[in-house]
C-alpha positions as YAML, in Angstrom:
chain: A
units: angstrom
residues:
- id: 1
  name: MET
  ca: [82.09, 124.41, -42.31]
- id: 2
  name: PRO
  ca: [79.11, 125.02, -41.41]
- id: 3
  name: LYS
  ca: [75.56, 123.87, -43.24]
- id: 4
  name: ARG
  ca: [73.98, 126.86, -43.46]
- id: 5
  name: VAL
  ca: [75.32, 130.41, -44.26]
- id: 6
  name: VAL
  ca: [72.48, 133.77, -43.31]
- id: 7
  name: PHE
  ca: [72.67, 136.70, -44.76]
- id: 8
  name: THR
  ca: [70.51, 139.63, -43.26]
- id: 9
  name: PRO
  ca: [69.89, 142.38, -45.81]
- id: 10
  name: ASP
  ca: [71.45, 144.10, -43.17]
- id: 11
  name: ALA
  ca: [74.51, 142.55, -43.17]
- id: 12
  name: LEU
  ca: [74.94, 142.72, -46.63]
- id: 13
  name: ASP
  ca: [74.67, 146.72, -46.70]
- id: 14
  name: GLU
  ca: [78.03, 146.96, -44.59]
- id: 15
  name: GLU
  ca: [80.85, 146.48, -46.92]
- id: 16
  name: PHE
  ca: [82.83, 144.03, -43.86]
- id: 17
  name: GLY
  ca: [80.01, 141.82, -45.25]
- id: 18
  name: GLN
  ca: [80.46, 141.35, -48.81]
- id: 19
  name: GLN
  ca: [83.93, 140.59, -47.85]
- id: 20
  name: ILE
  ca: [82.30, 137.85, -45.17]
- id: 21
  name: LEU
  ca: [80.46, 136.70, -48.76]
- id: 22
  name: ARG
  ca: [82.93, 136.40, -50.45]
- id: 23
  name: ARG
  ca: [84.68, 134.65, -48.40]
- id: 24
  name: VAL
  ca: [81.54, 132.20, -47.90]
- id: 25
  name: GLU
  ca: [81.33, 131.95, -51.39]
- id: 26
  name: ALA
  ca: [85.17, 130.92, -51.91]
- id: 27
  name: HIS
  ca: [84.60, 128.13, -49.38]
- id: 28
  name: GLY
  ca: [81.69, 127.14, -51.31]
- id: 29
  name: LEU
  ca: [78.89, 127.81, -49.53]
- id: 30
  name: GLU
  ca: [75.87, 127.88, -50.63]
- id: 31
  name: VAL
  ca: [74.23, 131.18, -48.98]
- id: 32
  name: GLU
  ca: [70.92, 131.97, -48.12]
- id: 33
  name: LEU
  ca: [69.50, 135.69, -47.87]
- id: 34
  name: LEU
  ca: [67.12, 136.27, -45.48]
- id: 35
  name: LYS
  ca: [64.50, 138.88, -46.20]
- id: 36
  name: SER
  ca: [64.18, 140.15, -43.61]
- id: 37
  name: ASN
  ca: [66.58, 140.55, -40.55]
- id: 38
  name: ARG
  ca: [64.72, 138.17, -38.53]
- id: 39
  name: ILE
  ca: [67.31, 134.71, -38.63]
- id: 40
  name: THR
  ca: [64.06, 131.74, -38.56]
- id: 41
  name: ASN
  ca: [63.74, 127.83, -39.18]
- id: 42
  name: LEU
  ca: [66.88, 127.36, -36.30]
- id: 43
  name: ARG
  ca: [63.76, 125.86, -34.15]
- id: 44
  name: GLY
  ca: [63.41, 121.59, -34.53]
- id: 45
  name: ALA
  ca: [61.14, 118.51, -33.71]
- id: 46
  name: ASP
  ca: [62.51, 118.83, -30.22]
- id: 47
  name: THR
  ca: [65.74, 120.26, -27.91]
- id: 48
  name: ALA
  ca: [68.54, 118.16, -30.16]
- id: 49
  name: GLU
  ca: [66.78, 118.79, -33.18]
- id: 50
  name: THR
  ca: [66.70, 122.81, -32.42]
- id: 51
  name: TYR
  ca: [70.61, 122.37, -31.00]
- id: 52
  name: ARG
  ca: [71.75, 121.04, -34.14]
- id: 53
  name: ARG
  ca: [70.76, 122.89, -36.41]
- id: 54
  name: ALA
  ca: [70.99, 125.84, -34.87]
- id: 55
  name: LYS
  ca: [74.50, 124.95, -34.46]
- id: 56
  name: SER
  ca: [75.92, 123.69, -38.21]
- id: 57
  name: THR
  ca: [74.20, 127.58, -38.86]
- id: 58
  name: LEU
  ca: [75.90, 130.44, -39.25]
- id: 59
  name: ALA
  ca: [74.56, 134.12, -39.41]
- id: 60
  name: VAL
  ca: [75.75, 137.12, -40.70]
- id: 61
  name: VAL
  ca: [74.47, 140.10, -39.21]
- id: 62
  name: LYS
  ca: [74.40, 143.98, -38.33]
- id: 63
  name: ALA
  ca: [75.29, 144.27, -34.58]
- id: 64
  name: PRO
  ca: [72.08, 145.50, -32.18]
- id: 65
  name: PRO
  ca: [72.86, 149.71, -30.59]
- id: 66
  name: SER
  ca: [73.11, 147.61, -27.28]
- id: 67
  name: ALA
  ca: [76.21, 146.03, -28.92]
- id: 68
  name: LEU
  ca: [78.36, 149.50, -28.23]
- id: 69
  name: ARG
  ca: [77.26, 150.13, -24.96]
- id: 70
  name: LEU
  ca: [80.38, 147.49, -24.14]
- id: 71
  name: GLN
  ca: [80.76, 146.00, -20.75]
- id: 72
  name: PRO
  ca: [83.25, 145.49, -18.01]
- id: 73
  name: THR
  ca: [84.62, 141.71, -18.53]
- id: 74
  name: PRO
  ca: [87.02, 141.70, -15.53]
- id: 75
  name: PRO
  ca: [89.13, 139.74, -15.31]
- id: 76
  name: SER
  ca: [90.06, 138.88, -18.33]
- id: 77
  name: ALA
  ca: [89.79, 142.38, -20.45]
- id: 78
  name: ASP
  ca: [89.20, 145.73, -19.26]
- id: 79
  name: TRP
  ca: [85.72, 145.65, -21.35]
- id: 80
  name: GLN
  ca: [84.34, 143.18, -23.81]
- id: 81
  name: MET
  ca: [83.97, 143.32, -27.87]
- id: 82
  name: ASN
  ca: [82.61, 140.91, -29.30]
- id: 83
  name: LEU
  ca: [82.74, 140.10, -33.09]
- id: 84
  name: ALA
  ca: [80.23, 137.10, -33.18]
- id: 85
  name: GLU
  ca: [78.23, 135.00, -30.80]
- id: 86
  name: GLY
  ca: [77.94, 131.31, -29.62]
- id: 87
  name: CYS
  ca: [80.76, 129.17, -30.23]
- id: 88
  name: PRO
  ca: [80.59, 125.59, -33.36]
- id: 89
  name: ALA
  ca: [82.27, 124.03, -30.49]
- id: 90
  name: HIS
  ca: [80.40, 121.10, -28.81]
- id: 91
  name: CYS
  ca: [82.21, 121.71, -25.20]
- id: 92
  name: GLN
  ca: [79.39, 120.66, -22.51]
- id: 93
  name: TYR
  ca: [80.99, 122.70, -19.87]
- id: 94
  name: CYS
  ca: [79.64, 125.74, -22.61]
- id: 95
  name: TYR
  ca: [80.66, 129.23, -20.38]
- id: 96
  name: LEU
  ca: [78.14, 130.53, -22.61]
- id: 97
  name: ALA
  ca: [74.50, 128.36, -22.20]
- id: 98
  name: GLY
  ca: [72.11, 130.86, -20.13]
- id: 99
  name: SER
  ca: [74.24, 133.23, -21.48]
- id: 100
  name: LEU
  ca: [72.66, 133.51, -24.85]
- id: 101
  name: SER
  ca: [68.99, 133.85, -25.31]
- id: 102
  name: GLY
  ca: [67.36, 131.61, -27.82]
- id: 103
  name: PRO
  ca: [68.97, 128.21, -30.23]
- id: 104
  name: PRO
  ca: [73.11, 128.51, -30.26]
- id: 105
  name: VAL
  ca: [73.56, 129.85, -34.06]
- id: 106
  name: VAL
  ca: [76.44, 131.55, -34.23]
- id: 107
  name: ARG
  ca: [75.52, 134.89, -35.47]
- id: 108
  name: VAL
  ca: [78.80, 137.84, -37.09]
- id: 109
  name: PHE
  ca: [78.85, 140.72, -37.25]
- id: 110
  name: ALA
  ca: [78.60, 142.25, -40.19]
- id: 111
  name: ASN
  ca: [79.47, 146.07, -38.53]
- id: 112
  name: LEU
  ca: [82.56, 145.05, -37.45]
- id: 113
  name: PRO
  ca: [84.47, 148.30, -38.40]
- id: 114
  name: GLN
  ca: [82.18, 149.82, -36.38]
- id: 115
  name: LEU
  ca: [81.89, 148.50, -33.19]
- id: 116
  name: LEU
  ca: [85.92, 148.24, -33.59]
- id: 117
  name: GLU
  ca: [86.22, 152.62, -33.57]
- id: 118
  name: ASN
  ca: [83.33, 152.37, -30.84]
- id: 119
  name: THR
  ca: [86.12, 151.15, -28.56]
- id: 120
  name: THR
  ca: [88.07, 153.76, -29.30]
- id: 121
  name: GLN
  ca: [86.09, 155.82, -25.71]
- id: 122
  name: CYS
  ca: [87.08, 153.01, -23.73]
- id: 123
  name: GLU
  ca: [90.38, 153.86, -24.02]
- id: 124
  name: GLN
  ca: [91.95, 156.49, -20.88]
- id: 125
  name: PRO
  ca: [95.00, 158.68, -21.86]
- id: 126
  name: GLY
  ca: [97.94, 157.55, -19.91]
- id: 127
  name: ARG
  ca: [97.42, 153.99, -19.49]
- id: 128
  name: LEU
  ca: [97.46, 151.05, -21.44]
- id: 129
  name: THR
  ca: [93.26, 149.49, -22.05]
- id: 130
  name: SER
  ca: [92.62, 145.96, -22.91]
- id: 131
  name: PHE
  ca: [89.20, 144.15, -24.93]
- id: 132
  name: GLU
  ca: [88.83, 140.69, -24.87]
- id: 133
  name: VAL
  ca: [86.96, 139.31, -28.73]
- id: 134
  name: SER
  ca: [86.94, 135.70, -27.05]
- id: 135
  name: CYS
  ca: [83.20, 136.28, -24.76]
- id: 136
  name: TYR
  ca: [80.60, 134.93, -26.64]
- id: 137
  name: THR
  ca: [82.74, 132.84, -30.06]
- id: 138
  name: ASP
  ca: [85.35, 131.20, -30.70]
- id: 139
  name: VAL
  ca: [87.60, 133.27, -32.52]
- id: 140
  name: LEU
  ca: [89.17, 131.15, -34.55]
- id: 141
  name: GLY
  ca: [86.54, 128.19, -35.34]
- id: 142
  name: ILE
  ca: [84.98, 130.95, -37.72]
- id: 143
  name: GLU
  ca: [88.37, 132.98, -38.12]
- id: 144
  name: HIS
  ca: [88.68, 130.58, -42.15]
- id: 145
  name: LEU
  ca: [84.63, 132.07, -42.73]
- id: 146
  name: THR
  ca: [84.84, 135.60, -41.38]
- id: 147
  name: GLY
  ca: [88.44, 137.15, -42.04]
- id: 148
  name: SER
  ca: [87.08, 139.11, -38.22]
- id: 149
  name: LEU
  ca: [90.25, 138.40, -35.44]
- id: 150
  name: ALA
  ca: [92.46, 139.55, -38.32]
- id: 151
  name: GLU
  ca: [90.67, 142.85, -39.11]
- id: 152
  name: CYS
  ca: [90.92, 143.42, -35.56]
- id: 153
  name: ILE
  ca: [94.53, 142.15, -35.21]
- id: 154
  name: ARG
  ca: [95.47, 145.04, -38.07]
- id: 155
  name: TYR
  ca: [92.46, 147.85, -36.35]
- id: 156
  name: TYR
  ca: [95.36, 147.22, -32.74]
- id: 157
  name: GLY
  ca: [97.42, 146.92, -34.26]
- id: 158
  name: GLN
  ca: [97.90, 150.67, -34.44]
- id: 159
  name: ARG
  ca: [96.37, 151.56, -30.90]
- id: 160
  name: GLU
  ca: [99.18, 152.70, -28.85]
- id: 161
  name: GLY
  ca: [96.70, 153.08, -26.24]
- id: 162
  name: ALA
  ca: [94.69, 149.76, -26.67]
- id: 163
  name: ARG
  ca: [95.19, 146.16, -26.69]
- id: 164
  name: LEU
  ca: [93.43, 142.89, -27.97]
- id: 165
  name: ARG
  ca: [93.24, 139.94, -26.17]
- id: 166
  name: PHE
  ca: [90.99, 136.69, -27.53]
- id: 167
  name: VAL
  ca: [91.56, 132.53, -26.80]
- id: 168
  name: SER
  ca: [90.68, 129.59, -28.41]
- id: 169
  name: LYS
  ca: [90.39, 125.54, -29.39]
- id: 170
  name: TYR
  ca: [91.33, 126.09, -32.54]
- id: 171
  name: ASP
  ca: [94.55, 125.64, -34.20]
- id: 172
  name: HIS
  ca: [93.87, 127.87, -37.46]
- id: 173
  name: VAL
  ca: [96.33, 130.41, -37.68]
- id: 174
  name: ASP
  ca: [98.32, 130.52, -40.86]
- id: 175
  name: SER
  ca: [96.64, 133.97, -41.92]
- id: 176
  name: LEU
  ca: [97.85, 135.74, -38.40]
- id: 177
  name: LEU
  ca: [100.87, 135.44, -38.79]
- id: 178
  name: CYS
  ca: [101.98, 137.75, -41.18]
- id: 179
  name: LEU
  ca: [99.48, 140.27, -39.06]
- id: 180
  name: PRO
  ca: [101.10, 143.90, -38.66]
- id: 181
  name: HIS
  ca: [100.19, 142.81, -35.23]
- id: 182
  name: HIS
  ca: [103.25, 144.95, -33.27]
- id: 183
  name: GLY
  ca: [102.98, 143.11, -30.52]
- id: 184
  name: HIS
  ca: [98.73, 144.63, -29.22]
- id: 185
  name: THR
  ca: [97.76, 141.12, -29.32]
- id: 186
  name: ARG
  ca: [98.19, 138.43, -26.48]
- id: 187
  name: ALA
  ca: [96.79, 135.37, -27.54]
- id: 188
  name: ARG
  ca: [96.15, 132.81, -25.36]
- id: 189
  name: PHE
  ca: [94.38, 128.79, -26.03]
- id: 190
  name: SER
  ca: [92.10, 127.28, -24.41]
- id: 191
  name: LEU
  ca: [94.07, 124.39, -23.22]
- id: 192
  name: ASN
  ca: [93.19, 120.94, -20.98]
- id: 193
  name: ALA
  ca: [94.47, 118.00, -18.88]
- id: 194
  name: GLU
  ca: [94.03, 114.85, -22.08]
- id: 195
  name: PRO
  ca: [90.92, 113.31, -20.77]
- id: 196
  name: VAL
  ca: [88.75, 116.53, -20.36]
- id: 197
  name: VAL
  ca: [89.61, 117.83, -23.59]
- id: 198
  name: ARG
  ca: [89.05, 114.27, -25.26]
- id: 199
  name: ARG
  ca: [85.87, 113.41, -23.72]
- id: 200
  name: LEU
  ca: [83.95, 117.24, -22.66]
- id: 201
  name: GLU
  ca: [85.42, 118.64, -25.89]
- id: 202
  name: ALA
  ca: [84.16, 117.54, -28.90]
- id: 203
  name: GLY
  ca: [84.35, 119.50, -32.70]
- id: 204
  name: THR
  ca: [87.68, 121.91, -31.68]
- id: 205
  name: ALA
  ca: [91.99, 121.13, -32.11]
- id: 206
  name: SER
  ca: [93.74, 118.09, -30.79]
- id: 207
  name: LEU
  ca: [95.22, 119.57, -27.94]
- id: 208
  name: GLU
  ca: [98.64, 118.89, -28.69]
- id: 209
  name: ALA
  ca: [97.56, 120.77, -31.88]
- id: 210
  name: ARG
  ca: [96.27, 123.64, -30.52]
- id: 211
  name: LEU
  ca: [99.94, 123.46, -28.67]
- id: 212
  name: GLN
  ca: [101.55, 123.33, -32.64]
- id: 213
  name: ALA
  ca: [99.45, 126.84, -32.61]
- id: 214
  name: LEU
  ca: [101.04, 128.43, -29.52]
- id: 215
  name: ARG
  ca: [104.31, 128.00, -30.10]
- id: 216
  name: ARG
  ca: [103.83, 129.52, -33.95]
- id: 217
  name: LEU
  ca: [102.29, 132.24, -32.72]
- id: 218
  name: ALA
  ca: [104.68, 133.22, -30.80]
- id: 219
  name: LEU
  ca: [107.99, 132.16, -32.56]
- id: 220
  name: PRO
  ca: [110.10, 134.93, -33.38]
- id: 221
  name: VAL
  ca: [108.46, 136.47, -37.11]
- id: 222
  name: ALA
  ca: [112.78, 135.74, -38.10]
- id: 223
  name: GLU
  ca: [111.87, 131.67, -36.90]
- id: 224
  name: GLY
  ca: [108.28, 131.62, -39.60]
- id: 225
  name: GLY
  ca: [106.38, 132.56, -36.89]
- id: 226
  name: GLY
  ca: [103.92, 134.83, -35.47]
- id: 227
  name: GLY
  ca: [106.14, 136.81, -32.93]
- id: 228
  name: TYR
  ca: [102.83, 137.55, -31.32]
- id: 229
  name: PRO
  ca: [102.28, 137.71, -26.59]
- id: 230
  name: ILE
  ca: [101.30, 134.77, -25.64]
- id: 231
  name: GLY
  ca: [98.78, 133.12, -22.78]
- id: 232
  name: VAL
  ca: [97.47, 129.38, -21.34]
- id: 233
  name: VAL
  ca: [93.65, 130.33, -20.37]
- id: 234
  name: LEU
  ca: [94.19, 126.69, -18.20]
- id: 235
  name: ALA
  ca: [90.13, 126.18, -17.81]
- id: 236
  name: PRO
  ca: [87.65, 124.76, -16.37]
- id: 237
  name: ILE
  ca: [90.04, 123.10, -14.10]
- id: 238
  name: MET
  ca: [88.67, 119.58, -12.24]
- id: 239
  name: PRO
  ca: [89.74, 117.30, -10.08]
- id: 240
  name: ILE
  ca: [89.75, 114.26, -12.18]
- id: 241
  name: PRO
  ca: [90.52, 110.73, -11.06]
- id: 242
  name: ASP
  ca: [94.43, 110.87, -11.14]
- id: 243
  name: TRP
  ca: [94.23, 114.81, -11.64]
- id: 244
  name: GLN
  ca: [97.83, 115.39, -10.66]
- id: 245
  name: GLN
  ca: [98.75, 113.01, -12.98]
- id: 246
  name: HIS
  ca: [97.21, 114.36, -16.28]
- id: 247
  name: TYR
  ca: [97.72, 117.84, -15.17]
- id: 248
  name: THR
  ca: [101.67, 117.68, -14.66]
- id: 249
  name: HIS
  ca: [101.71, 115.85, -18.07]
- id: 250
  name: LEU
  ca: [99.79, 118.80, -19.51]
- id: 251
  name: LEU
  ca: [102.56, 121.00, -18.03]
- id: 252
  name: ASP
  ca: [106.13, 119.10, -19.38]
- id: 253
  name: ARG
  ca: [104.10, 119.10, -22.86]
- id: 254
  name: LEU
  ca: [103.75, 122.87, -22.38]
- id: 255
  name: ALA
  ca: [106.79, 123.45, -21.93]
- id: 256
  name: ALA
  ca: [108.75, 121.12, -24.11]
- id: 257
  name: THR
  ca: [106.01, 122.85, -26.60]
- id: 258
  name: LEU
  ca: [107.45, 126.25, -25.68]
- id: 259
  name: ASP
  ca: [111.45, 125.91, -25.33]
- id: 260
  name: PHE
  ca: [111.63, 129.44, -25.63]
- id: 261
  name: ASP
  ca: [112.03, 133.17, -24.67]
- id: 262
  name: CYS
  ca: [108.34, 134.03, -25.26]
- id: 263
  name: ASP
  ca: [106.06, 136.22, -23.90]
- id: 264
  name: LEU
  ca: [103.72, 134.46, -22.02]
- id: 265
  name: THR
  ca: [100.79, 134.75, -19.30]
- id: 266
  name: VAL
  ca: [98.52, 131.84, -17.80]
- id: 267
  name: GLU
  ca: [95.12, 132.23, -16.45]
- id: 268
  name: PHE
  ca: [93.65, 129.39, -14.19]
- id: 269
  name: ILE
  ca: [89.43, 128.91, -13.90]
- id: 270
  name: SER
  ca: [88.28, 126.49, -12.12]
- id: 271
  name: HIS
  ca: [84.83, 124.28, -12.74]
- id: 272
  name: ARG
  ca: [81.48, 126.96, -11.99]
- id: 273
  name: PHE
  ca: [78.67, 126.23, -13.21]
- id: 274
  name: THR
  ca: [74.88, 128.43, -12.56]
- id: 275
  name: PRO
  ca: [70.97, 126.48, -12.63]
- id: 276
  name: GLY
  ca: [70.98, 128.12, -15.56]
- id: 277
  name: SER
  ca: [73.34, 126.95, -17.94]
- id: 278
  name: LYS
  ca: [73.57, 123.51, -15.56]
- id: 279
  name: ASP
  ca: [69.61, 123.35, -17.31]
- id: 280
  name: VAL
  ca: [71.09, 124.44, -20.80]
- id: 281
  name: LEU
  ca: [73.33, 122.41, -20.63]
- id: 282
  name: LEU
  ca: [70.95, 118.91, -19.65]
- id: 283
  name: GLN
  ca: [69.40, 119.56, -21.63]
- id: 284
  name: TRP
  ca: [71.53, 119.76, -25.70]
- id: 285
  name: TYR
  ca: [74.18, 116.43, -23.61]
- id: 286
  name: PRO
  ca: [71.66, 115.06, -22.02]
- id: 287
  name: ASN
  ca: [74.68, 111.99, -20.92]
- id: 288
  name: THR
  ca: [77.38, 114.01, -20.72]
- id: 289
  name: SER
  ca: [79.56, 112.78, -17.55]
- id: 290
  name: LEU
  ca: [79.89, 115.94, -16.36]
- id: 291
  name: ASP
  ca: [79.51, 116.22, -12.66]
- id: 292
  name: PHE
  ca: [76.55, 118.45, -12.12]
- id: 293
  name: ASP
  ca: [76.04, 117.49, -8.41]
- id: 294
  name: GLU
  ca: [75.16, 120.41, -6.23]
- id: 295
  name: ALA
  ca: [75.19, 119.24, -3.60]
- id: 296
  name: THR
  ca: [79.33, 118.66, -3.35]
- id: 297
  name: ARG
  ca: [79.81, 121.95, -4.82]
- id: 298
  name: ALA
  ca: [79.78, 125.49, -2.38]
- id: 299
  name: VAL
  ca: [77.45, 128.20, -4.19]
- id: 300
  name: LYS
  ca: [79.51, 132.06, -4.91]
- id: 301
  name: ARG
  ca: [77.13, 135.21, -5.05]
- id: 302
  name: ASN
  ca: [77.44, 137.59, -7.11]
- id: 303
  name: LYS
  ca: [76.12, 141.72, -6.60]
- id: 304
  name: PHE
  ca: [73.28, 141.39, -8.87]
- id: 305
  name: GLY
  ca: [71.54, 138.27, -6.54]
- id: 306
  name: GLY
  ca: [72.63, 135.61, -9.07]
- id: 307
  name: HIS
  ca: [74.45, 132.23, -8.30]
- id: 308
  name: LYS
  ca: [76.75, 129.86, -9.29]
- id: 309
  name: TYR
  ca: [78.26, 126.78, -7.87]
- id: 310
  name: VAL
  ca: [81.95, 125.49, -7.55]
- id: 311
  name: TYR
  ca: [84.14, 123.68, -5.85]
- id: 312
  name: GLN
  ca: [84.32, 123.79, -2.36]
- id: 313
  name: PRO
  ca: [86.42, 126.37, 0.12]
- id: 314
  name: ASP
  ca: [89.51, 122.88, 1.05]
- id: 315
  name: ASP
  ca: [89.32, 121.78, -2.64]
- id: 316
  name: MET
  ca: [90.02, 125.09, -4.42]
- id: 317
  name: ARG
  ca: [92.49, 125.95, -2.14]
- id: 318
  name: THR
  ca: [94.41, 122.62, -2.41]
- id: 319
  name: LEU
  ca: [94.17, 122.98, -6.14]
- id: 320
  name: LYS
  ca: [95.49, 126.60, -6.38]
- id: 321
  name: GLU
  ca: [98.10, 126.16, -4.49]
- id: 322
  name: TRP
  ca: [99.15, 122.91, -6.48]
- id: 323
  name: PHE
  ca: [98.83, 124.79, -10.01]
- id: 324
  name: TYR
  ca: [100.55, 127.92, -8.63]
- id: 325
  name: GLN
  ca: [103.64, 126.23, -7.16]
- id: 326
  name: GLU
  ca: [104.08, 123.92, -10.54]
- id: 327
  name: TRP
  ca: [103.26, 126.95, -12.89]
- id: 328
  name: GLN
  ca: [105.99, 128.67, -12.07]
- id: 329
  name: ARG
  ca: [108.27, 125.65, -10.91]
- id: 330
  name: ARG
  ca: [108.12, 125.05, -14.96]
- id: 331
  name: PHE
  ca: [108.32, 129.62, -15.48]
- id: 332
  name: PRO
  ca: [108.96, 131.92, -13.64]
- id: 333
  name: GLN
  ca: [108.99, 134.23, -16.08]
- id: 334
  name: ALA
  ca: [105.29, 133.83, -16.66]
- id: 335
  name: PRO
  ca: [103.22, 135.92, -14.50]
- id: 336
  name: ILE
  ca: [99.49, 134.37, -13.80]
- id: 337
  name: LYS
  ca: [97.45, 136.66, -14.38]
- id: 338
  name: TYR
  ca: [94.66, 134.99, -11.56]
- id: 339
  name: TRP
  ca: [92.88, 132.65, -10.16]
- id: 340
  name: THR
  ca: [89.35, 131.91, -10.00]
...
């Protein structure tokens, strides 16, 4: 629950923004109606106070026109469609650090129906087009306040040529179980070894809670589940001490949880960071135990001139071979989407 909820005038002009207002008020949260579309009072005396203020603020705004120009987001999906920007979790490796400008406030878009309708221009006849809504937020972490994910699921449930994808570290799935998704939404959960979850993923659901939420979404409707296609995003993979033991335990727990036939995929993402994200994360989490030693990493450059630090080729190869073998041994029918 946020400590501060603000609405801009533009957001309140939207019917969906009014729906969010009613949901927020139903939770007993005090609402601040801003006089302009600029969000103020986010910065504190220092970085730590600014972080705390922003992370505990939910701002309902109208997405800018730039949000209508969709960006490709391979290998996760064809396109990203953001229903919000900013995340309520406190993961010390946060991939949003350095990607979003300003204090890390959670901005929810009140013109979501317009954003959804806009995605039709990206659909291509004769092929399925996928849309990822979790690039810049954790959709389940804010769903009880916004209803935005349910809106997306209903919308894509009606579209034959489009598919929706989301990923979460939370477990609030009750409101999703009876939605008419028609198999068009793949519900994925971010999982990791227990020490990583406990040490680096503050403010999120426990590993066991995520596993049980994944099971509930995957179970057939006749058995009280949601009947969704599901997925695991194993990220960020790290060669922590005794990593094989910890990740073996994770995969065994997953196999025990999904002890029935289901439509399952996996995505493997190794830990990486950019110079910009490192600087931001060390300001947010100055006492982190996360390994940011650039000297032990390889540099991976992109076509725009930027670069990130990834594991050395030999280390990456060892990790990839182990995870592919262990996954295929337990889940031979569940395709591996990619390793990165």
